[in-house]
N, C-alpha and C positions, 0 to 999 in steps of 0.2 A: 589561530583559528580554533574556535570552540565548537563542540559537537552541536549544541542547540542552535547556535548562530548559523551553522552550515545547513541545518535542517530548515530553518526559517528562510534563509537565502534560496534554498532549493525550491521551497513551496512558492515563493514569490516569482522565481524564474519560470516555473511551470505555469503559473497563473497568467503570465504574459501571452501564452499561446491561446488564440481564440477558441480552439477546439477542446481545451482542457476544462473538465469539471471535477470538483472534489465532492465525494459523497461518503456518508457514513454517520455514525453516532458522534455527537460532540464535535461536529464540523462547523456548523453555523452558530452554535452556542457553546459556551465554555463547559468543560467537564473532564478533560484529560490533559496530560502534558502535551499531547499532539495538538490540541486546540490552540495552544499558545503559539505554535509555529504558523498558524493561519490568520493571525490577527490583522495582517496587512493585505490579505487577499479580499478582493471585492465580494460583497455579499451575494451578488448574482452568480458567482462562480461556485457557491457552496450549497449543496443539497443535503439538508438534515434528514436523516431517516430514523425510523423507529428501530428498536433492537430486534432485527430480523435479518440475521447475517446471511442466510442462504438467499433470501430475496435480494439483498444488497448486491451479492456477487452476480446473481442473474441479471439484475438491472445493469450492472457494470458491463457485462458481456454484451447485452443488447445495445447499450450506448455505443460501445466500440464498433459493433456491426453496423450501426447507423452513422459512423464517421466521427464520433466524438472520441476524445482520449480521456477516459475516466481515471481518476486517482481515487481508488477505493480504499478507505481508511478503516482498519480494524485495530484499535488501540493496543491489543495484546494478541499474541498467538492463540491463547486459549479461546478467544472469541472467534478468530478465523477458523478454528476447527469446526465450528458450526456451519461453515460455508464450504467444507471440503467436497461435497457432492458436486457443487457448481464448479469449483476449481479443478478438481481431478478428472471428473467425468465429462465436463462440458468445455470449459475454457481451454484446458490443456489438449483436448482431443479434437477440437473443431477443425484444425488443419487436416488431420488424418481423415476425419469423417467426410470432409468436403473436397478431397483430392487437392488440397491447398487453395481451394476457392475462397475460404474464409480464414483470415489471419488477424483476429481482433487484438489490437494493441491496448492492453489494460495495464495500468501501473497499480500494483497492490502494495499498500504500506501497512506494515504491522510492527509490533515490538515485543521484545522480551520484557516482561513486567519488572518494574523497579522494585528492588528489595530493601533499599535504603532511603530514608532513615527508618521506614516502617515496612516490615515484611507483610504483604497482603495475603499470604498463605499460598499454598502450592497450586491451587487452581488458577492462579493469575501470573505465574512466573515461568511458564513453559517455554522451551526453545525447540521447535519442531523443524528447524531448518534442514537438517540432514534427511529427515524422514520425507519431507516434501520433495527434496531433490531426487530421491529414489522413486517417488511415485509419478513424477511428471517428466515428460520427454520434450515438451515444447515451452515450458516456463523457465526463465532464468531466475534463480533464487540467489540473492546476494545479501549476505549479512554484513552490516556496516559496523565494523569493529573500531574504526578510527575516524576522527573528524575529517581528515583529508580524503577519505573515501566517499563521503556523503554527496557533495555537489556533483562530482563526475559521474557517480552512479545514477543519480536522478536525471542528469542531463542526457546520459546515454539512453536511459529508459524512454525519454521523450523523443529523442532524435533518431533512434534506431529505425531503419527502413525495412527490416525483415518482418515486421508485424508481430514479433514475439512479445508475449506478456512478460512483465518483470515484477517479481516480488522482492521488495526491499525490507530487510529486517533490521530494526533499530534496537538499541539497548536503552531501556528506560532510565537506568541509573546514570548513563553517560550524559543525559540532558544537563545535569548539574555537576558532573565529575570531570569531564574531559573538555 
């Protein structure tokens, strides 16, 4: 089992659910390594957005409140940082603010930027997994270190019944290395 193949299989599995929608940059058109994992996903399940990360996360929360299961894709942690207001102050806190009346299930997909074969510089290779775990009480943050973790983690994120959002962290270098 290869890391990339497991990511691709996971995206195809998620796409089978009629409530799932994928959104972000380079989702409906090529542009990142994550785009390649969506090649077999039907075009009507892909919502291409401009580079507006906070807006994307707000849309994701709204879609979840409306009954959809958004898979919100931020190709690298460093881009997801721009949506932290929505993640930490809104998505994570909604259950508390609503006395558990609202429990939006959002799947957030991000990555630790690839350093090989070309290092893209430090503004693209951050890993803020531990920091986000400390900031959030209602979002499960899972770093996918091995290929065998990938599919079960995405399956759990989709099938969980507690309404908790799940943030899955991939390694860009592992797309080709593992």
